[in-house]
N, CA, C and O of each residue as an XYZ file, in Angstrom:
336
protein
N      -4.584     15.356      9.738
C      -4.232     14.001      9.417
C      -3.046     13.585     10.294
O      -2.155     14.391     10.561
N      -3.041     12.354     10.729
C      -2.030     11.869     11.664
C      -0.639     11.767     11.050
O       0.352     11.811     11.779
N      -0.540     11.634      9.750
C       0.764     11.456      9.114
C       1.350     12.747      8.567
O       2.430     12.723      7.978
N       0.670     13.873      8.744
C       1.200     15.135      8.229
C       2.502     15.468      8.931
O       2.630     15.306     10.145
N       3.455     15.931      8.161
C       4.745     16.305      8.690
C       5.728     15.150      8.795
O       6.866     15.352      9.219
N       5.322     13.962      8.426
C       6.206     12.795      8.472
C       7.051     12.736      7.201
O       6.732     13.372      6.196
N       8.118     11.970      7.263
C       8.966     11.808      6.087
C       8.255     10.942      5.050
O       7.268     10.269      5.345
N       8.783     10.979      3.835
C       8.185     10.180      2.760
C       8.260      8.691      3.085
O       7.317      7.951      2.808
N       9.358      8.250      3.662
C       9.505      6.839      4.000
C       8.479      6.363      5.010
O       7.908      5.283      4.852
N       8.235      7.157      6.052
C       7.223      6.795      7.048
C       5.837      6.787      6.436
O       5.031      5.902      6.723
N       5.557      7.761      5.600
C       4.247      7.866      4.964
C       4.005      6.686      4.039
O       2.914      6.118      4.023
N       5.032      6.314      3.260
C       4.905      5.194      2.336
C       4.711      3.896      3.109
O       3.895      3.061      2.718
N       5.454      3.716      4.204
C       5.324      2.498      4.998
C       3.909      2.357      5.552
O       3.296      1.296      5.427
N       3.394      3.409      6.158
C       2.084      3.317      6.803
C       0.952      3.337      5.778
O       0.109      2.440      5.762
N       0.934      4.356      4.928
C      -0.184      4.526      3.997
C      -0.140      3.531      2.850
O      -1.156      2.930      2.503
N       1.024      3.359      2.268
C       1.114      2.515      1.086
C       1.192      1.036      1.388
O       0.515      0.227      0.754
N       2.024      0.681      2.367
C       2.243     -0.741      2.611
C       1.261     -1.313      3.631
O       0.559     -2.280      3.335
N       1.204     -0.731      4.820
C       0.375     -1.304      5.887
C      -1.121     -1.132      5.650
O      -1.897     -2.039      5.948
N      -1.539      0.015      5.121
C      -2.967      0.271      4.949
C      -3.498     -0.082      3.563
O      -4.704     -0.264      3.396
N      -2.619     -0.183      2.570
C      -3.091     -0.483      1.217
C      -2.668     -1.877      0.757
O      -3.520     -2.705      0.436
N      -1.374     -2.144      0.720
C      -0.881     -3.378      0.107
C      -1.131     -4.611      0.965
O      -1.540     -5.645      0.437
N      -0.900     -4.533      2.266
C      -1.049     -5.726      3.118
C      -2.473     -6.286      3.135
O      -2.635     -7.498      2.995
N      -3.503     -5.467      3.300
C      -4.857     -6.042      3.262
C      -5.206     -6.679      1.920
O      -5.824     -7.743      1.883
N      -4.817     -6.038      0.820
C      -5.084     -6.620     -0.491
C      -4.317     -7.914     -0.683
O      -4.863     -8.886     -1.205
N      -3.067     -7.940     -0.271
C      -2.261     -9.147     -0.403
C      -2.855    -10.281      0.427
O      -2.938    -11.413     -0.049
N      -3.262     -9.998      1.644
C      -3.858    -11.027      2.492
C      -5.157    -11.557      1.892
O      -5.397    -12.764      1.899
N      -5.985    -10.671      1.379
C      -7.264    -11.099      0.807
C      -7.068    -11.946     -0.444
O      -7.705    -12.990     -0.587
N      -6.214    -11.520     -1.336
C      -6.009    -12.262     -2.574
C      -5.286    -13.577     -2.309
O      -5.585    -14.583     -2.952
N      -4.342    -13.583     -1.374
C      -3.653    -14.827     -1.026
C      -4.630    -15.834     -0.425
O      -4.601    -17.013     -0.777
N      -5.487    -15.380      0.471
C      -6.483    -16.279      1.061
C      -7.445    -16.802     -0.010
O      -7.776    -17.988     -0.021
N      -7.889    -15.930     -0.901
C      -8.774    -16.341     -1.977
C      -8.102    -17.383     -2.872
O      -8.696    -18.412     -3.196
N      -6.859    -17.107     -3.267
C      -6.126    -18.068     -4.108
C      -5.942    -19.401     -3.406
O      -6.112    -20.458     -4.015
N      -5.595    -19.355     -2.135
C      -5.368    -20.591     -1.391
C      -6.640    -21.431     -1.318
O      -6.619    -22.627     -1.612
N      -7.744    -20.802     -0.926
C      -8.990    -21.553     -0.762
C      -9.556    -22.054     -2.090
O     -10.077    -23.167     -2.159
N      -9.460    -21.248     -3.134
C      -9.969    -21.729     -4.419
C      -9.104    -22.851     -4.972
O      -9.627    -23.825     -5.514
N      -7.790    -22.728     -4.842
C      -6.916    -23.797     -5.333
C      -7.020    -25.047     -4.477
O      -6.965    -26.161     -4.998
N      -7.168    -24.879     -3.192
C      -7.183    -26.026     -2.274
C      -8.528    -26.761     -2.280
O      -8.556    -27.991     -2.264
N      -9.621    -26.033     -2.304
C     -10.929    -26.657     -2.161
C     -11.718    -26.781     -3.457
O     -12.561    -27.671     -3.571
N     -11.477    -25.931     -4.419
C     -12.260    -25.972     -5.657
C     -11.484    -26.685     -6.768
O     -11.989    -27.640     -7.358
N     -10.278    -26.235     -7.052
C      -9.512    -26.805     -8.162
C      -8.661    -28.001     -7.754
O      -8.227    -28.768     -8.613
N      -8.420    -28.171     -6.473
C      -7.608    -29.256     -5.943
C      -6.157    -29.214     -6.429
O      -5.505    -30.254     -6.519
N      -5.654    -28.031     -6.739
C      -4.252    -27.879     -7.092
C      -3.486    -27.439     -5.851
O      -4.010    -26.669     -5.046
N      -2.261    -27.912     -5.685
C      -1.481    -27.466     -4.523
C      -1.124    -25.984     -4.650
O      -0.870    -25.485     -5.746
N      -1.108    -25.304     -3.531
C      -0.773    -23.881     -3.520
C       0.737    -23.741     -3.641
O       1.487    -24.396     -2.917
N       1.174    -22.899     -4.545
C       2.600    -22.706     -4.769
C       3.044    -21.371     -4.171
O       2.384    -20.347     -4.350
N       4.161    -21.398     -3.464
C       4.663    -20.191     -2.804
C       5.231    -19.198     -3.796
O       5.347    -18.016     -3.470
N       5.592    -19.633     -5.004
C       6.086    -18.668     -5.984
C       4.978    -17.709     -6.410
O       5.255    -16.560     -6.756
N       3.737    -18.166     -6.389
C       2.606    -17.279     -6.677
C       2.521    -16.200     -5.602
O       2.311    -15.026     -5.907
N       2.684    -16.604     -4.343
C       2.666    -15.637     -3.243
C       3.797    -14.632     -3.388
O       3.592    -13.438     -3.166
N       4.986    -15.093     -3.755
C       6.136    -14.194     -3.894
C       5.901    -13.158     -4.993
O       6.243    -11.987     -4.828
N       5.325    -13.582     -6.096
C       5.032    -12.647     -7.187
C       3.973    -11.639     -6.756
O       4.092    -10.446     -7.037
N       2.940    -12.121     -6.074
C       1.902    -11.207     -5.598
C       2.457    -10.234     -4.567
O       2.124     -9.049     -4.598
N       3.299    -10.714     -3.655
C       3.881     -9.839     -2.629
C       4.740     -8.758     -3.270
O       4.671     -7.596     -2.871
N       5.545     -9.126     -4.252
C       6.383     -8.141     -4.936
C       5.518     -7.115     -5.678
O       5.798     -5.917     -5.639
N       4.485     -7.586     -6.342
C       3.589     -6.667     -7.042
C       2.892     -5.705     -6.113
O       2.819     -4.508     -6.392
N       2.376     -6.220     -5.008
C       1.687     -5.341     -4.060
C       2.654     -4.404     -3.350
O       2.270     -3.293     -2.983
N       3.896     -4.823     -3.148
C       4.890     -3.935     -2.562
C       5.155     -2.760     -3.496
O       5.226     -1.614     -3.051
N       5.301     -3.038     -4.774
C       5.539     -1.972     -5.748
C       4.341     -1.028     -5.824
O       4.507      0.192     -5.805
N       3.146     -1.585     -5.909
C       1.942     -0.752     -5.974
C       1.751      0.017     -4.666
O       1.329      1.173     -4.689
N       2.056     -0.609     -3.529
C       1.934      0.074     -2.241
C       2.879      1.249     -2.114
O       2.497      2.295     -1.589
N       4.115      1.097     -2.590
C       5.075      2.207     -2.565
C       4.587      3.330     -3.462
O       4.642      4.498     -3.079
N       4.109      2.989     -4.652
C       3.584      4.013     -5.553
C       2.401      4.742     -4.915
O       2.333      5.971     -4.951
N       1.469      3.984     -4.333
C       0.284      4.576     -3.716
C       0.670      5.471     -2.531
O       0.167      6.588     -2.405
N       1.554      4.984     -1.677
C       1.978      5.769     -0.518
C       2.692      7.042     -0.924
O       2.478      8.093     -0.321
N       3.543      6.959     -1.947
C       4.255      8.145     -2.402
C       3.298      9.160     -3.002
O       3.442     10.359     -2.763
N       2.327      8.704     -3.775
C       1.369      9.641     -4.359
C       0.520     10.298     -3.274
O       0.201     11.483     -3.376
N       0.151      9.544     -2.238
C      -0.604     10.129     -1.135
C       0.251     11.125     -0.358
O      -0.253     12.156      0.087
N       1.533     10.829     -0.190
C       2.445     11.737      0.509
C       2.585     13.045     -0.254
O       2.597     14.116      0.353
N       2.692     12.971     -1.594
C       2.796     14.187     -2.399
C       1.526     15.022     -2.276
O       1.594     16.247     -2.165
N       0.371     14.364     -2.296
C      -0.888     15.102     -2.135
C      -0.960     15.758     -0.769
O      -1.421     16.893     -0.647
N      -0.506     15.049      0.266
C      -0.520     15.591      1.620
C       0.423     16.785      1.741
O       0.091     17.781      2.385
N       1.595     16.684      1.122
C       2.549     17.792      1.172
C       2.004     19.008      0.435
O       2.171     20.138      0.894
N       1.353     18.784     -0.705
C       0.760     19.897     -1.451
C      -0.378     20.527     -0.655
O      -0.535     21.748     -0.653
N      -1.174     19.694      0.023
C      -2.274     20.209      0.832
C      -1.733     21.015      2.011
O      -2.288     22.060      2.351
N      -0.666     20.544      2.630
C      -0.084     21.250      3.779
C       0.487     22.601      3.354
O       0.380     23.575      4.099
N       1.093     22.673      2.164
C       1.624     23.946      1.667
C       0.512     24.938      1.379
O       0.647     26.130      1.656
N      -0.585     24.445      0.824
C      -1.688     25.349      0.508
C      -2.430     25.804      1.754
O      -3.113     26.828      1.731
N      -2.303     25.055      2.835
C      -2.983     25.429      4.076
C      -2.186     26.415      4.907
O      -2.726     26.989      5.853
N      -0.913     26.631      4.583
C      -0.092     27.581      5.318
C      -0.554     28.993      5.037
O      -0.970     29.289      3.916
N      -0.495     29.879      6.026
C      -0.882     31.257      5.775
C       0.148     31.931      4.859
O       1.329     31.583      4.877
N      -0.300     32.865      4.086
C       0.560     33.545      3.139
C       1.547     34.435      3.864
O       1.172     35.145      4.797
N       2.822     34.407      3.444
C       3.879     35.209      4.083
C       3.970     36.587      3.457
O       4.740     37.417      3.939
N       3.222     36.862      2.413
C       3.335     38.148      1.719
C       2.495     39.242      2.352
O       2.494     40.369      1.855
N       1.799     38.958      3.402
C       0.939     39.983      4.030
C       1.700     40.982      4.780
O       1.115     41.898      5.358
């Protein structure tokens, strides 16, 4: 894996934020904008975007950290045993 051996911060940034939270945030923001603008005819409010961005940032950090822990556990189990 390309992120093995990286720090938790780098792993969380790439795996949690860039690969998980940003695509979901972009998709839901676009969906909200188009449905409010073209279907409901309500103006789009930026406070909705701010709440969604904060939520996805929190979930992205959690997701990235959990993936980093799994990667670290996998890397430890893949090391050869030193007791031989």
